[in-house]
Structure formats: C-alpha cells, structure tokens
N, C-alpha and C positions, 0 to 999 in steps of 0.2 A: 671347908670340909665337904667331902663327897657326900651327896644326898642318897638316902635310901628311899625307894619308891615302891608302890604296889604294882601289881601285874595288870592294871587296867590302863588302857590307852585310848585316846580319842583321835581318830584319823581325820585329818583335813582332806576332804574329798572334793576335788574340782570337777569331777566327772570325766577326767582325762585318763590316759593310760597309766602314767606314772603313779598318781595317787591311788588308783585302783589296784595296781600291782603291789604297792606298799601295803595296802590293806590285806591283800591276799597273803603276803609274806608274814605279816603279824599274826594273822589267824593260824597259819601253818606252824608258827613258832609257839603257839599255845597261849597267847595273850588274850585277855578278856577285852573285846573290842567294841567300840561304837563309832559311827561315822557322823561327821558334821560338814555341811556345806554352808558357806557364808553367802547370804544374799546381799550383794553390795550395790547393784545398780540395775535399773530398768531402762532399756532402750530398744524399741521395736525395730530400729534400723540396723542393729548390730549384725554383722555378717556371720556366716557359719564358722569363720576362722578365728573369731574373737572369743575370749573367755567370758564367763559370767552370764551366759544365757539361761533361760528357764530350762532349755533342753539339757544343759549340763547338770542341773539339779536332779532332773529325772534320771539321767544316766547314772549319777552317783547313787540315787535311791535303789536302782535296779541292781547295781553291783553289791550294795550292802545286803539286799534281800537274797541275792544268789549265794552270798558267803555266810548268811545266817546271823547277821548282827543288826542292831537297831540303827536307824539313820535319823538325823535331826537337821532341819533347815533353820538357820539362825539369821535373823534380820538385823543387819548392821548398815543399812542404807544411810541413815542420818550421820553416823560416825564416819562413813566413807566420804560423804560430801564434806564434812567439817575438816577431816584430817588429810584427805587426798585431793579431792577435786578443787577445794578452795585454795590449797597451796599450789596446785597446778596452775590455776588462774593467776594467782599473785606472782608466781615466778615468771610467767610469760609477760605479764604487765611490766615487770622489771627488766625486760629485755634479755632474760636468761632462758635456758632450756631445762625443764624439769625432768625428773625421773620418777613418775608416779608409782611404778611397780616397787621401787625400793621403799617409798613411804608407806605403801599398802602393807608390805611385809613387816615393816618396823612398827607401825602404829595400829594396824588392824588385824592382819592374819595371825600373827603370832601373839600379840598382846591380848587381843580379845578372845582368841580361841583358848589360850592357856587359862584365862580367867574363868571362862565358862566350863572348861574341863575340871578345874578345881572345885567349882560349885557342884558339879555332877559326880564328884568322887573319883575322877580320873587324874592321876598325878602327872601324866605326860601326854604329849601330843605327838603325832606322826605325820610327816609330810613326804611328798614325792620328790623333794629337792635332791640334787646330787652334790653332796658335801659330807664332811666327817666332823663329828664332835668327840673330843676326848677330855678326860680329866687329868690334869697335871698335879700330882701330889706336892711337888716341890714349890710350885707357884700357888697352890691351892686355888686353881682357877680352871674353869671349863674353857677349852680352846676350840677354835674353828679351823679346820684344815681343808685344803683343796681336795676335790674329788681326784681319785686315781686316774680318771679319764679327763684329760684337759679339755676335750671338746664338749664335755657335759658339765664341767665345773660351774656351779652357781653361787660360789661364795661372794662374788661381787655384789649380788643383791641381798646378801644376808649379813653384811658387816655391821648392821645396826642392832643386832640382837644383843641383849644384856646377859649378865651371868645367870640370872634365874631362868630366863628363856632358854639359854643354851643347855642348862641342866635338865630341862624338861622336854627337850625335843629329840626325836629319833629319826634318822634318815636311813631307812632300810634299803633304798635304791642304790646306795654306794656300792661300786664294784660291778654294776650291770651296765650294759650298753642298751641302746634303744631296741635293737633287734631281739636281744635276750628278754627285754621287758615285754615286748609284744608277744613273744613266744610263750612266756609265762602266763600272760593274759589269755592267750588262745588255749593253752593247756588247761587253764582254770575255767574255761568256757565263759569268760567275761565278754559281754557284748561290745565293750569299748576297745577290744584288742587291736582294731585297725582304724581307730578314730584319729583324725589328723590332730597334730599338736596346735595349741593356741599360738597365734603369731602377734596379734595386735593388742593395744591397750584396750581393756574391756569396755571403757565408756566412750570410745571414739570409733565410729563406724568407718571402715575402709581407710584408716590412717589419715583422714582429712582433718588434721589438727586445726588449721586456720578456720575452717568452716565451723567446727565445734566451738572454738574460742569466740568467734564472732556471733554465732546464732544462739548457742546455749548459755554462754557465760557473759554475753553482752559486752565483750571487750573488742573495741574497734577503733584503733588510733587514727584511722583514715590515712589518706595519701601523705607521703613525706618525700624526703630527698635522699638520694644516694650521694655520698661525698667520698672524696679520697682522704688519705691520711693527713693531708694539709688543710682539709676543710673545703676544698673546691667542689662545687656541685657538678655531679656527673649525669644526673637524670632524676626521674621521678620513680618512686616505688609505691606499692599498694598499702603499706603500713608495716611497722617494724615486726609485728607478730607473724608475718608471713615468712620470716627468715631466721636462720640459725647460723652460728659460727661455723665456718668451713664450707658453707653452701656455695656451689658454683652454678648449678643448673637453675633455670627459671628466673634469672635476674632481669632479662630483657635489656641488657646493656651490650652495646657494640663498641668496644674500646680498642679493637685491633689486637688484643692479647687476652689470655685467660684472666678472669676477674673472680675474686672470692670475697665473701663476707668475712671481715676480720674483726669487727666490733659492732655493737649496737648501742645507741644512745636513746633510751626510751623517753626521757624527759623532752628531748627535742625531736623525737620521732625520726632520727637519722640512722641510716645504715651505712657503715663505713666499709669501703671497698679497697682491697689491696691485692698484692700478688701472693702466690702460694707461700713464698718465703716469709711473708708477714704473719702467717698463721702459727709460727713456731714460738713456743714459750720456754724460758729457762726456769721460771719460778711460778708458783701458784700459792694462793692463800685459801685455807680450808676452814669452814666453820661447822657448827652442829656435829662436833667430833664425838665418835664412840670408839673406845678402846677395848679390845678383847684380850690381847696377849699379856697385857699388864694393866695395873690399875691407873697408872699415870705415866706420861712421857716426861721424864725429868731432864733430858738433855738431847742433843743431836743423836740421830739413829740412822744407820744405813739400812735401807729397805729397797724393795721393788714396788713400783706404783702403777696401778691401772687407772686411767681417767675415762675409760669407756669399757663397756661390757666385753666387747669382742677384741679389745686391744691386747697386744702382748705387754706384759709388765716391763717397766723400764727402771734402771738404777736411779736412785735418788737418796737424798738426805732429808729427813723430816726433823723439824725443830719446834719445841713448844713456845708459844707466845704468852705474854702475861694475861691476855684476855680470854684464854682457853682455846684460842685458834691454833692452827698448826701451819707452819710455813714449809713448803716443799721446794727443794732445790734439785732440779733434774741434772743428771750427769750429762746427758745429751738433750738438746731441745726436743720438745714434744709437740706434735701437730694438733691444732684445734682443741686445746684445753678449754672446755666450755663451762662458764659459770652456770650453776644450777645442776650440773651433773655431779656424779660421785667420784671421789678419788679414794681408792682402797689400797691400803699398805700391806705388803707381804714380807715375811721373813722365811725364806725357804718356801715350804708349802703351808705355813701358818698365816692366818689373817691377823695382822697386828691391830688393825682397826681401819677407820676411814671417816669421811665427812663430806660435806657439800662444798664444791668449788665456789668460792666467793669472787675471786679475780685471778687473772693470770697475766704474766708479762715476760 
C-alpha cells in the first residue's frame, strides 16, 4: 500500500552542486527542510576532487544557512569502516574488484540517513541522485526507473535500495541537466554553483588503490607470477592486488602481442594473462541479490544487464538458483565481467534488481 508521509524532509547534503540544488528545490516547493551531512572518513591526503572532505561539510552548512534551514553533521565513521572499507579490503584480498560507492549507498547513506530522519520526525529523505521512483498500484511496490537523461542516470548504484527506502526517498534533480543545475544554484546565490563534481572514491587519495590497500589496510601479497591460461610462467608481478580484470597497461610484460589480465588466483598469488578475446564471458553468477521490480524471481526472465557503471546494457536472460543467487546468460558475450562489481538488471527503463558478480565464464 502506498504510504502517506508528512511534509518534512531531511536533505542528504554532500556539499556539492546536485544535493544543494535538491535542497533549493524542496524549499521552493514548500517542504519543511533540514540538512544532514554524513561524516564518513578522515584523511588529510584526500585531494580536492574527492568527496568526504571537511570542506564539503562546511559548504553544506553554508548552503543550509543561506536557504534558512538547520543543518546537522552525523558521525558514521565506525559504520563506514565496518560496512564499506572492511568489505573493500576483503574483496581485494579475494582477487576481486569492489564497488564501495554501491555499498556506501546501500548500507550507510540511505539506511542510516533514513533511520536518523525517522528519529527526528522527518518521514522522507532527499538526495541529489538522478533517477525516478514511482509507486505501482498493481504490483503494490515502489519501483526505480532510469533518469530521463541517460548520461546522468545513476540507477546502477541505487539497485540495492529496499522497498521502505524507495518509499522514503525523493530525487528532485530528475529532469535537469548539469548546466541547468548550476544555473539554478547561481540564481539561488549558492556558493557551490561552480564547484567541481566529485570524481574519486572518498577514502582513497588520487585513485592510488594499491598504495591504500598496502599502507592503510596492510594487505600486501608480495611478488608473484604472471602465467598464461595453461599455467606457463610468463614473468614476475608485484602482487595480485595491483591488477584488475581487463587491465592491459602497466603489466611490464613484453610478449610481442597485446596482453590482458583475464583472471586472478589470490590463493596462489597468480595473475593470469591472455588475449583480449579471452576477456569475453557468456555467463555470470550473481550473489547478494536485491530485487525491486518484483518480490522474487520465479523463473527465467529476459532483461538487459549492465556489469559496469558506464557500460551500455546488453540483452540477457536471468534465472533464479536454489541458493538465492542468479545466473545471467548473455545474448552476446560481454567483455571484462569482473567479480566484485555489480550486475544490474533492467526491463525497459525499470530496474529489476541486481547483485554482486561472483564469477563469470
């Protein structure tokens, strides 16, 4: 049943343009508004392009002050380490490639913010994401739809939201492009109008993943061997955490032909090298499944699937397995389907659901 809510909303404020304009729009629409910024991580080395800085909190506070509503700073550093950073470390140790932004959305930003909003008497939260939520009476479910602007669509990182979370979130940025958002911020005299967008993972300075894994998480498998698909040794590598599926540059191998990382064996600290054709998979197995479009997947279903944020969706059939996992069969082989990343399923512009890629072949 569709829920009835009060007119009070809590804005998730990152200090960036999108969340600031989202706040502006909600104020203009007559909502009773408060802002909240989640303090997730401290790192003095974080660059100006990464999210999560102290400066971001100050920018969010200034926007709230200029728009005339209260602003709160919420400390969730312990939860962020437990739910996001520890999983990030564990995934790399397993020779996979994590997606911490999805985990942060799923377990911290939405879950924690909705909980605190309820405690404060705010029924719903507002974020600056580009996506659409609608209630389907026939299904009696809240559905997630792609943004009308394919270039801005962020549903790939939102597939983990559950029904209660979807019912309590508002995405007011839908229908705007970035230029329009900046113009609204400028018209509203918001100081963040021309602030650069965040690019990096908030807890890793300058995208140096390997250094962070080694120095901050104390994960260092040490030197190992490059091998081909038959197990023949091709050379030495720096440690399997330096590499990801599909990588070509920085291998230090001279084989007389292009070489790609096609698999990683963390137990033996081996990095398997092959040709580009070896990167393509016909099937994948997905765990940690969350479904939005329906309560359960009862049989094979034709969908489109994205296995990377920037990838075009491809035709596939998803099928339920007895252990709660989902098998994906791609119509055409897909390049570099990487364990640890997300596979998100779409039916037209609706998000069916998604999960974490466990394996591909």
